[in-house]
N, C-alpha and C positions, 0 to 999 in steps of 0.2 A: 391721192398720189398723182403727180403730173405725168404726162406722156414721157417726159425726159427722165423722171425717176424710174418709171417702169422700164425704160429701154436700158437704164444703167444697171438694174438689178441683175446680178450675175449668179446669185445663189438663191434658192427658194426660201420662203419664209418658214420659220420653225414654230411648232406648236407651243412648246415649253422649253425654257432654257435661258441662256445668256448671250447677248450679242455685244462684242467689244468692237467698237468702231473708232475711227480716227487714230488708229495704231500708226506710228511713224513708219514709212516705207522700208521694208526689209527687217522689221523688228518682230513680225508675228511669230516666227519660229522661236525666238527668245521668250516671247509672252507665253507660248505654249509650254516651254520648258520651265518657266517660272511658276506656272499653275500646276505642274506635274502632269501634263497631258502628253502622253508618249505613244499613244496608239494601242496600248494594252487594255484600255478601258473599253466598255461596251458602248458608251455614249457617242453618237454621231458627232463629228466635228467638221465644220466647213471652213475653209481657209481661202481667202481671196487676197492676193498680193498685187500691190503696184496698180491700184485702180485710180482713176482720176478723182480729184477732190478739189472744190472751189476754195475751200478753207486752207488746205495744206499743199495743194498741187498734186500730191499723190498720197495714197494711204493703204493700209492693210485692214482687212476685216476678218474677225473670227466669230463663228457661231458655234456654241456648244449646246447641243440638245440635252434636256432633262438634267441640267445641273445649274444651280445658281451660286454665284460667287459670294463668299463671306468677306468680312472686313479685313481679315488676315491676308486673303488673296489679293484684295484691292491694294493694300500696303505694299505687297510684292510688285504688283503691276505698276505702281508709281515709280519704281526704279528703272523701268524700260519704256513705259508709255505714260508719263504723267499727265498728258493732255487728252488721253483716250476717253471716250464716253462709254459708259456701261449700261445696258438696258436689260431688265429682267422681263422675259416674256412669258405670259400664261395664257393659254387658249388663243394664240396668235395675236395677242394684244400686248403693248408695252404697259406694265402695271407699276414699274418703278424704274427710275433713273438714278443710278448710284454715282456718288462723287469719289473721285480719285483725289486724295489730298497728299501731296508731297510736303510733309512738314519740314521744319528746320533740322529735326533730328529723327533718325529712323531706328527704332529700338526693337530688338529681338526679331528682326526679319531675316538677316543674313549674318554670318560670322565674317570677321575681319579676314582679308585675304593674305595678310602677312603672317608667315608661319611662326615668327618669334613674338607675336603679340601676346600680351598676358592673358587674353581672353581664350588662348588655345590651351592654357594650362588647366586641367580638370580640377585641380585643387583651388583654383581661384574662380568660384562661381559668379562671375560679373555678368551684368546684362550686356548684350552686344549692341553697342551704341555707335552709329554712324552719323557724322555731321554732314549736312548738305552745305557745301562751300559755294557751289555754283549750280544754277538750274539749267542754264543753256550755254554750252553743253554741260550735261549733269557731271558734277565732280563731288565725290564723296570722300571723307577722311574718317579714319577710325578715331573715336574720341580718346582712347588710351594711348595708342602708339603714334598717332598723327599721320600715318601712312595713307597716301592717296589709294583708293580702292579701284581695281579693275572691274568694270561692270560685268563683263563676261565671267570673270572669277567669281563675283558675288553670286551669279545664277547657280555656280556649282557649290557654293556655301549657304544655301538657304537653310533656315532652321525649320 
């Protein structure tokens, strides 16, 4: 680790857990909400917002001790921070780097935000399918009703 990296470190290393780096500035709280991290859990969480980044200009960083993300959580993360990097830490060492893949269709991650969509009818057990129309800025549409989805609303409609 270079001198510059050491001076940039704002949060101590974690023994075991997950580090989510390169989160877009100001999106860390949305990431926490999407992952169901609300402060009621016993795992320590470190959150650093709006730190300098050569790659992005600025970024947020989240460290969650004693918890490793699964693929379903990575799929959720893709809706808020598709270019984030996720590292699994064990014994203070990065043992795995996980990929976040925002595919062309997001299935069974969140419900459509349109209250009249057919997917809200419990008698119509359809998979929840959101089509990625644009990646930057992220634009999602429901496969069934065609309504553009509000990303903040999707966070409240996670499955």
